[in-house]
N, C-alpha and C positions, 0 to 999 in steps of 0.2 A: 273366628276364634275357636279351636277346638279345646275343650275343657274334660277333664276325665277324672275319676275317683273310682277304682274298681280293683277287684280281686279276681283271678281265675286260678284254679287249681289244676295242675296237669299230673301225670304219674311221677315225673320228675322232680318238678319243682311248682310251687305255688307263686304267682307273680302278684305283686301289689304295686298299684301306681297311683298317684294323685298329682296333678299339675295341669297345665295350661300351655298351649302353644298359640301364639297369634302371627308370627311372622317369622322370617328368618329360617335358618338350618340349625336344627338340634342334632348334634351326633351323638350315637349312642353305642357306648363301649361297653365290653365286659366280657369274661370267660364264655367260652362255649359252653352251652348247656344252662346258662344263668338265666335265661327267659327273655332274651331281647326279640327274638322271632316271634315268640308268643304274644310279646306286647304289640307289636305292630300288626299282628293278624288280628287282636282284637280290635283296635282302633279301625281296621279296614273292614271288619264284619264277617272274615273267616272264621273266628272263633268266639263263643259267647261267654262272656264274663260271668262268673261264680256269684257275683255281687255286686253293687254299686250302678254308676251311671258314666255315660260317654255324651257329649253335646256339642253340636257345631253351631256356633253363634245362637240363634233361638230355638234350634232344632233338635230335640232329644233324640239321638240314635238308639240309646240303650237306656233302659232304666229296669233292672230286675224286680225292684219292689212293686213298681207299677205294671210290669209284665208288658213294657214297650220294647219293641226289637225291629230296627229299619235293616232289612237285608243289605248285603255289601254292593249290589247291583244299583241300590237306591240310593246310595252315599256318595257317589261321584269321588270315589278314592283313586288315586293314582298309586298303584301298588305295584312293586317290583320284587318278586320273591328271589330267593337265590336260586342259582341254575339259569338255564337258558329257557325260558317259557315262551316259544315262539309257536305259531299255527304253521308247521312245515310246508303244508301243500299250497300255502298262500303266498303272494309275492311280498316283498319288503314293504312296500306302499300299503298293500291291503291289511297287513299287519298293524302297520302303525294308525291308519284310519278307522281301526275296526270299531271304534266305540262311536263314530259318526258325529261326535260331538264339536269337532274342530274345523277348519277352512283349509282349502286348498293351499293357501299361502303358508298356512303353519304347518302343514305338511312338508311343504318344500324347503321351509326353515330348517325344519329339523333333518331332513335327509341330509342338507347340507352341512350342518353344524355336528351331525354325529359320523361324517363321512361315508354315508351310504347311498348318495347321490346316483353312483354308478350300478348301485345293485337295485333300484328302484323297482324293476320288473322281474327280479330275480326270485326263485322260490327261497324262503326263507330257510328252509331244511338244508339247503344244499352250502349256505354259509359255515363259516369258522365259528366256534362257540364265542369267541370275541365279538364277532359281528353279529351273531343272535342276539348275544347281550344287549348290545346298541339299538338293537331293532326294538326289545322289549324296553327299553329305557324310552325310547320314541314314544312307542305305544302309551305308555304311562303319562307322559307329558302330554300328549295330544288330546288324552281324554278332558280336559282343562279341570284339573282335579282342586278341590276344595282342600286336599291336604296330599302331599307326595310322601311315600313311605317307600323307602329304598332299603333293600336289604342285601348288604354287600354288592353294591352295584357295579364295583370296577373288578371284583375278584377273578374273573374269566380273562381280563386283559393282561397282554403281556407290559413287560414295564416301560416301554416307549411309549406304547400307546396310552397307557393309565392316565399321565400327565394331562396330556392333551384332551381326553374326553371329561377328565375330572374339572378343568378349567372350562370347558364348553358347557357342561352340565351346571355346574355353579352359576355360570353367566346366564343361562337361561331361566334358572330358579329364580336368581334374583330380577331379571327383566320381567317376568310375569308375577312377580310377587305372591308366589305360594307358598304357604307355610310346608317344613319338609323335616322329616326324621330320618337321617341316614344312619343307617347301621354298620359299623365297620369293626374288623380286630386291628385294624392297622392304626397307631397313635399317630403316626407322621402325617396320615390322611386325615385323622381327625382334627388335629391342629390346623391343616390346611384350608380345610372347608366350613368348618363349625362356626356358628355365631356364639354358641353355648354348648356345652359339654355334659351331657346327662351319662350316668354310671348304672348299668345293671350288675346288682352285686347278690348273688343267691337269691333271684325273684324280684329283689326291692329295686324299684326305680327310683335312682337317687337324682333327683334335683335342684341343684344349689340354686340359693335366692340370688 
C-alpha cells in the first residue's frame, strides 16, 4: 500500500495530495498544468515534496519533518514519463531488461503482449514513436514495481493500436496485481481502464471516498 500526505510547491502550481492506493488502477485526470505529472514525480522520487510523508507499506520513502528521503532508484517504482524515453543505442530487449529485476520468461511475455517480439534485437532508436512508447511500457513493467506510474502512456499511439495496447496493459497490471496511477486527458480512456477516478484541480488531488 502506498500512503501519501504531502505538498510540493512549483513555480506554476502547489500540489497537495492526501490518500492511499493499495491495489487496482487509479486514473488521474485534470487540465494541463494542474499538477498531475508533479504528483506522480513525487511518488516516484524524481521530485522532493516541500512538506509531508510518502510511505510504502512499513517503509518510509519521504518524511520531511524527520529528514528521511529514499531516492528514486531505491523505491522500485515503475515510472513511464510523457514522451518516448528509451536508450536508442540499445536493443528493444536490452531496454526492457535494463533493471535486471525480472526473468527471461517475463521479458518474452512482455515482448509478445506489447507486439514487440519481431523487434527484440532491433535498436530502440530506430523504431517509431509509438513503438518506442511500448518499449518504455515494457521496461516499467519488467522492473517488478511496487507501484506503476504511467503519465499519458498511450498518447503517442495511433487510434487503431491504442485500444489493443490499452487492453494488454490493463490485463498485465491486473495479472501482476500491481497498484497503478494512470494519468490521462482522455475521459473515455479513464472510464475504460480505471477502478477509481482521481481528479487534479489547481494542484489539489481530489480522491473521492
